[in-house]
N, C-alpha and C positions, 0 to 999 in steps of 0.2 A: 504494500500500500504506500502511495506517495505521501511524503511529509510536507505540509505546507505551513508557512509563517507569513503573516501580514504585518508590515510596518507602516503605520498610517500617520497622517497629519504632520508630515515632515517637509522640510525644505531640502529637496533632493538636488544635489550638486552634480549635474551632468557635465559632459566635457565642454560644452559651450553655452550652458544655460542653467538656471536654477528653477526648478519646478516644484510647486506646492502640491503634494499628493501622497501616494502610497506605493509601496513595492510589495509584490508577491514573490516569496521565495518558495521554490519547489525542488526537492531533492538536491539541495546544495547549489542551485543555480537561480538566477533572476528570471522569473517566469513572466512577469508583467510589471509595467510601470503605468500608473494611472494618475490623472490630475483631479484635484478636488478633495474636499474633506470627507472623512469616513468615520463610522463608529466601530468598524471591525478592526481586530488585531491590536497590536501594541501602539498606544497613542504617544507620538513623539513630542506633542505639545509645541510644535513649531521649531524643534531642534533641527540642526542640519543632519543629513545623512550623506556621507561621502564614501568613495571607494576606499577599501583598505589600502594603507600606505605601502609603497614598495621601496624598500631601503637597499640601495646598491653598495653603500660604503659606510661601514661602522666599525670603529675600533673598540666598541664597548665591551665585547666579550673578553678581550685581552685584559681589560681592567678587572674583571671578575676573576679571571684565572690567575693573574699575577697582581694582587691588590697592593702589594708592597715590594720594593726591590728584593729579589732573591726568594720571595714567597711564591709557592705554587699551591693553588686550591684544588680540591677534588674537581675533576673535569666535568662530571655530570652535574654536580651542584652548581658549578660556575655557569654551565649552559642554561640550567633552569632559572637561575637568578637573572641572567641576561634576558631570557625569553619573557619572564614576567614583566620586566620594565619595558621591553620592546612592545608587547601587546597592549599594555595600558597606555602607551603613547599612540595607539592607533595603527601600528605597523603589523600587517598580516603576512607580508613576504619580506624576509630579511636575508641579505647576503652577508654572511659572517666573514670578516677579513682575517685571513691567516697569513703570517709573514713567511716568505720564502727567501732564504739567504740572510746572512748577518751583515749589517752595514756598519757595525761597530763591535768592539770587544763585548763579550757577554751575549745578551739576547737569548733566543730560544735554541736549544740543541736540535741537531738533526733527528728527525723522528717525532719530535714533540708535537708539531702541528698535525702530523698524520694521526697521532693518538687523539688529538682534539677533534679532528674531523670524524674519527670513529665514534667518539663520545656523542657528537652531534647526531650522527646517523642512528646510533643505538637509541638515543633519547627519543628521536622521531618515531622509530619502529615500536618503541614501548609505550607510546602515547603520552609521554611526559611533556610535550611541547604544544603550545597553543598557536604560535605563528608557524609558517612554513619556513624552514631554514635551508638555504642553499649556500654555496661556498664561493668566496671571492679570494683568489690567491694574489697577494701583493708581492710581486717579484722584484727584489733589489738587484737589478741587472748588472751592477758593478761588482757584486759579491762573487768571490771565487766559487762558492758552494751553492749558488742559486739553482743550477741545473740539477744538482744532486737532490736538493729539497723538492724541486718541481717534479722530479721523476717519481716521487712517492705517490703522486696523484694521477699517474699516467692513465688509469682506467676508471677514475672516479666519476660517476655520472652526476654527482652533486656539484661538481665544479662547472659553473656557468659563466664566470667572469674572471678575467686575469688582467691585472694592471702591471705596467712596465714603469719602474721607478729608478731614479738615480739620485741619491742624496749625498753625493760627493761634493766637496767645496768647489765653488765655481760653476756648479750645474743647477739649472732649473730653479728649485725653491731657494737655493743658496747661491745665487749669482754674486751676491756681496757677502763679505765675511762677518758683518755685524751679527746677523741672526745665527750664523754658524758658530761663532764664538759663544753665544749664549747657550745654544743647544748642546754643544759638544765639549766646550772647555769649562765654562762656569758651572754647568749642572753636574759635570763629572769631576770637578776639582782638579783639572790638569794644570800643570805648570806650563809656562810658555814653551819650554823645550819639549815637553811631552806632547803638547798640542801641535807643535810644528811637525813632529814625527808622525803623529796621527794623521794630519792633513796630507802629508807627503805620501803616506801609505794609501789613503783613500783615493787620492788623485791618480796614483799609479794603477790601482785596481780598476778605476773607471776607464782609463785609457786602454787598458788591456782587455776588459770584459764587456763593456757596455754594448757596443755594436753587435758583436757575435751573439751575445746572449739575447738581445732584443729579437734578432732575426730567428734564432733557434726556437724561442718560446712562441713567437708569432706564427711560425710555420706549424707547430703542433696545434695551436689553437684553430688555425684555419682548417686543418685536417679533421678536427673534432667538433667544429661548429661552435666554439667557445667565443664569446664576445671579448674583444681586447680593448683595454683602456690605456691611455697614456697619461702619466702623472706629472703635474707641475710644468707643463710646456710653457716656454717663455718667448720663443722666437719663431720666425717664419721657417727657419731650417728645421726646428723641432716638428712643425706641422707637416712639412714635406716628409720627414722621417715617419711620422705617424700614418700618413696616407700610404706610404710604401708598406707599412706593417699591418695594414687593414684595420686600423683603429676605428672604433665606432663611438667611443666615449672619451671625452676630454675631461680628465679629473683635475680640478683646481688649477686651471691655467693662471700663470702669475703675471700676465700682462694683458691689456685690452687687445693688443694686436693678435696675440695667440688665441684668445677667446673668439674674436671676430673671424679669424681665418678658419678655426675649427668649425664654427657654426656654418660658415659659408661652404665648407667642404662636406657638409652632411653629418658631422659628428654632433652628438648631444653634449652640450657644455654643462658640466656638473660643478656646483659650488656648495660650500657648507651652509646648512641652515643656521648654525651658530653665528656665522658671519652676518647673516641677515638680522638675527635677533640683536647682536651686539652693535651692528652698524659698521663693522670693520673686521679685517682679518686679524687673527691672533698672532700671525707671523709677519705682519706688516706689508702683505701683498695687497692686491686690488680688492676693493669692496664689492661684494656680490650684488648689492643694490645698484651700483654703477652699471654692471653688465645687464641687469634687469631693465634699467632705463634705456639702454642702448638696444634692447631687443635680442640679446645674444646669450641669455641665460635660459637653459632648457630643463635642467634637473637639479634638485636639491638633495643633499644627504645630511643625516643627523651627525655624522662624523663621531663626535665624542659626547653629545647630549641628546638622547633619544627623543625627548619631548619637543625639541626644537623643530623636528620634522613636521609636527602638527602646528606649531606656533608660527613659524616663518611664513607660510602662505597667507595667513590672515594679515600679517604685517605688510607683505607686498601688496595685497589687495587694498589695504587702507592707505598706503603711503606712496605707491608708485603709479603715476598716471599711465593709463592704458592697460594696466594689468587688473583684470576682473578676478573675482574669487574663483570662478571655474578655471580660468587660465592658470592661476597660481596653484590650485589644487592639482591640476594636470602635471605640474612639475614634480609632484611627489607620488603620482599614481600612474596615469596613462603613459606619459613620456618615458619614465624609467622602465616600465613594463615592456613597451615596444622596443626600447634600445637593446634589451637582452632577450628579445623574441618570446616574451611571456604574453602571448596574445589572448589568453583566456581570462585576463584580469586587468585591473587598473581603471576600469570604466564601469559606470552603471548603465548597463544595456542588457536587453533580453538575451538569454542564452549564455551569458558570461557567469563566471564564478560569483557566488554571493559572498564576497569579501567586503564587508561593510562596517562603517563606524558611525555611531551616533555621537554628535559633537554639540555641546552647548556652549554658546558664547554670546554674552550680552555686551561685554567690553573686556579688554585686556586679554589675558591668557586663556585660550580655549580649554574646555574640560571634556575628556573622553568619558562618555556615560556607559556605552556598551560597544562590544566588538563581536562581529560574526566572521568566522572563517569557513568558507564553503557551506554557508547556511547554518552552521552550528555556533551558538553563542559561546565565546571563549573568554569574555570579560564583561 
């Protein structure tokens, strides 16, 4: 027997409009969308109903697994804690970032991220998780061991997104040394001599590894149908390289030129939702609002604050001329879903998955009241 749920008297945020009406869910999918008030089903009392958010880039799991330097938490417990905060932020599909290759001394050992992926998949199979968890491999292409780490995921169907990164000094995010000094010298307590040796080593690794590793990883992704992202692009040369590598997602471009060229060449430009909430980048790069005003911002990610993914679209709709709420919500739903070829979600339309979020907002920070994944209430 079919299972039906009616959600009524809601402001339904479609991809290009807001409709006052009701949604019929049948067997985990959206069966009907109707306009007008109703006495049937769950009364939303005028709250918004939006598609479940699609999160492509979050480092949040890492914080639960390693909450303090040198501390490792139980992997299953870390995944569950991460999942709980993800879902109550309205996220129903999340790409958990796992680091491939060490870009500095320490970090995660070879095999550690494979074990984390196994924990994610076991938790999913055991019914422990409320959001759907997929894997995003963040590949430090300058690292000597990145291909060794990457090989651990050679046949993993959960891997749907791979990003190419180079955090060596003088590259991309760290084109100037001011931020590099803060990240790698001051935070680690290195002397000037130690820091100079560290930089020389990282630059040599980048010169030796970056291009061949980018090409090797991109080739595997093309063969397996995995979406490729390029991280922190800054120049037109970086964009040319991204085009050659089949990149579809431009993550956190560090210049307006790079964002514009990425967008013009059909890549989805991703910036951090915390950047929108704060009004600026935490690392001193371009402000996401500036890209929104220029019409070259396509996707938002929560990065390190899950609730920011729900908060930021409302700020954009309130404060940036030409960006309606449906357009802003699409940056965290429809567009990221399309970018990674998840065409069964991200929009409120008949036949699609009933991944839905009830959101109350009269002013300020929106509140998640209920969440459905494939028609089942999970929060």
